[in-house]
C-alpha positions in Angstrom: -18.5 7.2 -26.9 -15.3 6.3 -25.1 -13.6 3.0 -25.9 -11.6 1.0 -23.3 -8.0 0.6 -24.3 -6.6 -2.9 -24.7 -4.2 -4.1 -22.1 -1.3 -3.6 -24.6 -2.4 0.0 -25.0 -1.9 0.6 -21.3 1.9 0.3 -21.6 3.6 3.4 -20.2 4.6 5.3 -17.1 2.1 6.2 -14.4 1.8 8.2 -11.2 -0.5 7.5 -8.3 -3.3 10.0 -7.9 -3.3 10.8 -4.2 -6.8 12.2 -4.3 -8.2 8.9 -5.6 -5.8 6.3 -4.1 -6.0 4.9 -0.6 -3.1 3.2 1.2 -4.6 1.8 4.4 -4.2 -0.7 7.1 -6.1 -2.9 9.6 -4.8 -4.1 12.9 -6.5 -6.1 15.7 -7.1 -4.1 19.0 -7.6 -5.6 22.4 -8.2 -8.9 20.7 -11.8 -8.0 20.1 -12.0 -5.5 17.3 -10.1 -3.9 14.4 -8.6 -0.5 14.1 -8.5 0.9 10.5 -6.4 3.7 9.3 -4.7 5.2 6.3 -1.7 7.2 5.2 -2.6 10.4 3.5 0.8 11.5 2.1 2.6 9.3 -0.4 4.1 9.3 -3.9 4.2 6.5 -6.3 5.2 5.7 -9.8 4.9 2.6 -12.0 5.8 1.4 -15.4 3.2 -0.9 -16.8 4.0 -3.2 -19.7 0.8 -4.5 -21.2 2.5 -6.8 -23.6 4.8 -8.4 -21.0 3.5 -7.7 -17.4 6.6 -9.3 -15.9 8.5 -6.2 -17.1 6.2 -3.9 -15.1 7.7 -2.0 -12.0 6.4 0.2 -9.2 7.7 2.1 -6.3 5.9 3.9 -3.5 7.1 6.2 -0.7 4.7 6.7 2.2 5.2 9.5 4.7 4.8 7.9 8.2 3.8 11.2 9.8 0.6 11.1 7.7 -0.8 8.1 9.6 -4.5 8.7 10.4 -6.8 6.4 12.4 -9.3 9.1 13.2 -8.1 9.4 16.8 -5.4 12.0 17.2 -4.0 10.6 20.5 -3.6 7.2 19.0 -2.1 8.7 15.8 0.5 10.6 17.9 1.4 7.3 19.7 1.8 5.5 16.4 4.3 8.2 15.3 6.5 7.5 18.3 9.4 5.0 18.6 6.9 2.6 20.2 5.5 2.1 16.6 6.8 3.9 13.5 9.2 6.4 14.9 8.3 9.0 12.3 11.0 11.5 13.2 13.8 9.0 12.6 12.1 7.0 9.8 10.0 9.5 7.9 9.3 7.0 5.0 7.9 3.6 4.4 9.0 2.4 1.0 8.0 -0.4 -1.4 9.9 -1.3 -4.6 9.0 -4.2 -6.9 11.4 -7.0 -7.6 9.0 -9.1 -9.8 5.5 -9.1 -11.3 3.8 -12.4 -12.1 0.4 -12.5 -13.9 -2.1 -15.1 -12.7 -4.9 -14.2 -15.1 -5.9 -11.2 -17.3 -6.9 -9.3 -14.1 -4.8 -10.8 -11.3 -1.1 -10.1 -10.6 1.3 -11.2 -7.9 3.6 -8.3 -7.2 6.7 -9.0 -5.1 8.9 -6.3 -3.8 11.0 -5.0 -0.9 9.0 -3.3 1.9 11.0 -1.1 4.3 9.4 0.0 7.6 11.4 1.6 10.4 14.7 0.8 8.7 14.0 -2.9 8.2 13.5 -4.3 4.6 11.8 -7.6 4.0 10.3 -9.1 0.8 6.5 -9.1 0.5 4.1 -10.4 -2.1 0.9 -8.5 -2.8 -1.9 -10.0 -4.8 -3.4 -7.2 -7.0 -6.6 -7.2 -9.0 -6.7 -5.0 -12.1 -10.1 -3.3 -11.7 -10.2 -1.5 -15.1 -9.2 1.6 -16.9 -11.0 4.7 -18.1 -10.3 8.1 -19.7 -11.5 10.7 -17.2 -13.2 14.0 -18.2 -9.8 15.7 -18.4 -8.4 13.3 -21.0 -6.3 11.3 -18.5 -6.0 7.6 -18.9 -6.5 6.0 -15.5 -5.8 2.4 -14.4 -7.3 0.9 -11.2 -5.8 -1.8 -9.0 -6.7 -3.2 -5.6 -4.5 -5.4 -3.4 -3.7 -6.3 0.1 -1.1 -8.2 2.1 -0.8 -9.2 5.7 2.5 -8.6 7.5 3.9 -9.2 11.0 4.7 -5.8 12.4 7.3 -7.4 14.8 9.4 -8.4 11.8 9.8 -4.7 11.1 10.8 -3.7 14.6 7.3 -2.5 15.5 6.8 -4.6 18.6 5.4 -2.3 21.4 2.5 -3.9 23.2 0.6 -4.0 26.5 -0.8 -7.1 28.3 -4.5 -7.3 28.9 -5.8 -8.1 32.4 -7.8 -11.2 31.1 -4.9 -12.4 28.9 -3.8 -11.5 25.5 -2.3 -8.2 24.2 -3.6 -4.8 23.3 -2.3 -4.7 19.7 -2.2 -7.7 17.4 1.0 -8.6 15.5 -0.7 -9.1 12.1 -1.4 -5.9 10.1 -3.2 -6.0 6.8 -2.0 -3.4 4.3 -4.6 -2.3 1.8 -4.0 -0.6 -1.6 -6.8 1.0 -3.7 -4.9 2.5 -6.5 -5.9 5.0 -9.2 -2.8 5.7 -11.4 -2.7 8.3 -14.2 -0.7 7.6 -17.4 2.0 10.2 -18.2 2.5 11.5 -21.7 
C-alpha cells in the first residue's frame, strides 16, 4: 500500500514531465468558435515549499516553434511575425514573483510572462490536484491552472476584419496548464 505524502513532505525541487504535462491555449476564431492548441516543447522547474508555500518558485521556458493547433497551415502562420515570430523570439518564458495560498489546494501564482520580447505580470490560479508515487518510484505532484491574457499587450496584434463585422482572431487568449512535476532527489 502506498501512502500519500503530507504537504510538508512535498518540499523539494521538481521538473515538469513533458510527457504528462500540457501547456495549451484557447482563442476565439471568427467570433463564432474557439481554436485550441498546445506547445509540445518546454522545460520547467519548480521549488515547492510545503511548510511555507509563499517561498515556492517556478520557471518555464516554452519553445514557440512547437505550437500546434492541428492545422499545419495555421501553425506556420502563428510562427510568423504576424503572431509569435518564432525565428526572432524562440522562447516564451514565465518566472514566479510570488505564491499566495488561498486554501490547502488553491494557490495564486504571480510572475513575469514574456511573449515576443514583451514582459508583463500575470496571476495564474492553480489547483493542487494531488500527488502520487509512480511505478518507478518517482514522487509526482499535479497542478492545474489557467489565465486569460490580451495578446495585443504582448505585441501579437495581427487580425483581419470580417465582412459582417468583427475580427478573425479574438484578443483574449486563455493559457492552460495541466502539470505533472517529478521531485528530484
